N, C-alpha and C positions, 0 to 999 in steps of 0.2 A: 573645543567646545562648540564653535561655530558650525563645524561639519556635522556634529551629532544633532545640533538644533535644526539644521537644514534637512537632515535625513528625517527627523520627526515631522517636520513641516510637510515634507513631500509625500510622506506616508501616513498622514494623520488620519484620513478616512479609513484606511485599511486597518490601522491600529485600533481606532475606535470600534469599527465593525467587529474585530476579533474580540474585544473586551465585552461588548454588548451581547453578541450572539454566542459567545463561549465556544466557538468552532476552532478546531486546530487541524493540522495536517498530519496528526498522529496515525490515522488509518493508512494514509498513502505512504508514510515512512515505514510502517509495519510490513505492508506489502512489498515495498521496495527491498527491506531487509530480507524477507523470505525468499524473494527472487534471486538475491545475491547468494544465499545459502545454497539454493538449488544449483546455481552456476558453479560455485566452488566445489560442491560435492560431486559433480559430474565431470569436472576437469575439462572435458572437450565433448562437444556434440558433432555428429556428421554434418548436420545442416541445422538451419534456423527452425524448420518444422519440428524436429525432435526436441529442441530446446523448448519451443512453445508448448508441445504436448506435455513435457515434464512439468512445466508451470501449471498448466491446466489440471493435471492429475494431482499435484501437491496442493494447490491453493484453491482449486475450484469447488472443493466440497463433494466430489464425485463419490458415490458409493459403489463399489465393485460387487457387492453382494446383493442378489435379488431380493426384493421385498424389504429392504431397510431404508430408512430416511437418510438424506444427505447429512454430513457432519454439522453443518450450520443451521439445521432445521430447528425451529422453536415452535412449540405449541402456543397458541393464543387463546 
């Protein structure tokens, strides 16, 4: 119990900030999960550049068809 109280005390401002702003790391976790899927699907890349290119291609929202909007494009 003392260890839990110390942890809350040491991280109180971060806890309060997360509660008040309602900000989470869900976006970062989702991105990380997608990168892990790409890594598993490819099994092995010849070098880091090819791995980076696969990430950009899958997650970057790049449209390979001329005249089309990116996948994450929204009209305002």
